[in-house]
C-alpha positions as CSV (number, residue, x, y, z in Angstrom):
1,M,-48.3,4.8,6.3
2,A,-46.7,6.4,9.0
3,G,-46.6,3.7,12.2
4,V,-47.0,0.8,9.6
5,A,-44.4,-2.0,11.2
6,G,-41.3,-2.2,9.9
7,T,-41.0,1.5,9.0
8,S,-37.9,3.7,10.3
9,E,-40.5,5.0,12.9
10,D,-41.5,1.8,14.5
11,P,-39.7,1.6,18.1
12,E,-38.8,-2.2,17.4
13,T,-37.2,-1.9,14.5
14,Q,-35.1,1.1,15.9
15,R,-34.4,-1.2,19.1
16,L,-33.3,-3.7,17.0
17,I,-30.8,-1.7,14.9
18,S,-29.3,-0.5,17.7
19,H,-28.9,-4.2,19.0
20,L,-27.7,-5.3,16.1
21,S,-25.1,-2.1,15.9
22,D,-23.8,-2.7,19.3
23,M,-23.0,-6.4,18.0
24,E,-21.4,-5.4,14.9
25,E,-19.2,-2.4,16.9
26,K,-18.2,-5.4,19.7
27,A,-17.3,-7.7,16.6
28,E,-15.0,-4.3,14.9
29,K,-13.4,-4.1,18.1
30,I,-12.2,-7.7,18.4
31,I,-11.1,-8.2,15.0
32,S,-9.1,-5.4,15.5
33,S,-7.2,-6.4,18.9
34,K,-6.7,-9.1,16.9
35,H,-4.5,-7.7,14.2
36,D,-3.0,-5.4,16.8
37,L,-1.8,-8.6,18.8
38,V,-0.6,-9.6,15.2
39,E,1.3,-6.8,14.7
40,L,2.6,-7.0,18.1
41,D,3.7,-10.1,18.0
42,R,5.6,-9.6,14.6
43,M,7.5,-6.9,16.4
44,R,7.8,-9.5,19.6
45,N,10.1,-12.2,17.4
46,N,11.9,-9.3,15.5
47,N,12.9,-8.2,19.3
48,R,13.6,-11.6,20.4
49,V,15.6,-12.8,16.9
50,A,17.7,-8.9,17.3
51,L,18.4,-9.7,21.2
52,R,19.9,-13.4,20.4
53,Q,22.2,-12.0,17.6
54,L,23.2,-9.3,19.9
55,K,24.1,-12.2,22.4
56,K,26.0,-13.9,19.6
57,A,28.0,-11.0,18.6
58,N,31.0,-10.1,20.8
59,E,31.0,-6.5,19.1
60,S,31.7,-2.7,21.6
61,K,28.8,-1.0,19.3
62,T,26.3,-2.3,16.7
63,W,23.8,-1.2,13.9
64,I,20.1,-0.9,15.2
65,A,17.3,0.5,13.2
66,M,14.3,2.4,15.0
67,G,11.5,3.1,12.8
68,N,13.0,4.2,9.2
69,T,16.6,5.5,11.1
70,L,19.6,2.9,11.7
71,F,21.8,3.9,14.6
72,R,25.0,3.1,15.7
73,L,24.9,2.3,19.4
74,K,27.1,0.5,22.1
75,S,25.8,-3.3,22.2
76,D,25.0,-3.0,26.1
77,D,22.7,0.0,25.0
78,A,21.0,-1.7,22.3
79,K,20.5,-5.1,24.5
80,Q,18.9,-2.5,26.7
81,F,16.5,-0.4,24.6
82,L,15.3,-4.4,23.0
83,E,14.7,-5.8,26.2
84,E,12.5,-2.2,27.6
85,E,10.9,-2.4,24.2
86,Q,10.3,-6.1,24.7
87,A,8.2,-5.1,28.0
88,K,6.3,-2.4,26.5
89,V,5.0,-5.1,23.9
90,E,4.3,-7.8,26.0
91,K,2.6,-5.2,28.5
92,S,0.9,-4.1,25.1
93,M,-0.3,-7.6,24.6
94,E,-1.4,-8.2,27.6
95,D,-3.8,-4.9,27.6
96,I,-5.0,-5.8,24.5
97,R,-6.2,-9.7,25.6
98,K,-7.9,-8.5,28.8
99,E,-10.0,-5.7,26.8
100,M,-10.9,-8.0,23.9
101,K,-11.9,-10.6,27.2
102,T,-14.4,-7.7,27.7
103,H,-15.6,-7.2,24.4
104,M,-16.1,-11.0,23.8
105,E,-18.2,-11.3,26.7
106,K,-20.2,-8.3,25.7
107,L,-20.8,-9.8,22.7
108,R,-21.8,-12.4,24.2
109,D,-24.1,-10.8,26.3
110,L,-25.9,-9.5,23.0
111,E,-25.9,-12.2,21.3
112,G,-27.8,-13.6,24.1
113,K,-25.4,-16.9,24.9
114,P,-24.1,-17.5,28.6
115,P,-20.8,-16.6,29.8
116,L,-17.6,-18.5,28.8
117,K,-16.9,-20.8,31.6
118,G,-13.0,-20.7,32.4
119,F,-12.6,-17.9,30.0
120,D,-11.3,-15.6,32.9
121,L,-9.0,-17.8,34.7
122,K,-5.4,-16.5,35.6
123,P,-2.2,-18.5,35.6
124,L,-0.2,-19.6,39.4
125,A,2.2,-17.1,40.4
126,Q,5.5,-18.6,41.1
127,D,5.3,-18.7,44.5
128,E,1.7,-20.3,44.5
129,L,2.9,-23.0,41.7
130,A,5.6,-24.0,44.1
131,A,3.0,-24.5,46.5
132,V,1.5,-26.8,44.3
133,Y,4.7,-28.8,43.5
134,E,5.5,-28.8,47.2
135,T,2.3,-30.3,48.3
136,Y,2.5,-33.2,45.5
137,K,6.2,-33.9,46.5
138,K,5.2,-35.0,50.1
């Protein structure tokens, strides 16, 4: 029965299996990225809460948890550490979002769907936004 349509030797079947595998791989990467974003968002919110508490407290030293270890640091050093950590988390989230967009585009292409319109929009920079406001004031 070699060469019968639907068998593992059939090139059309192999192409279909390869196509479906590519689609599944892209979908798994998107789901994984979403889980990573949720975890990073949790970290960002925890950092935000910690920074807010540090700003409220008027103590010279404070306890801060890094992983499973507690450290007693100067409040200013703890604030600086948390702000740096917050910047790293924001950058990681931005990178994951960009990567997700790429995977989404590839998945839509594999599905035979047209690209999403407006999916690649970027926000205006501060100076561009100021120019828009100035234009509307006139």
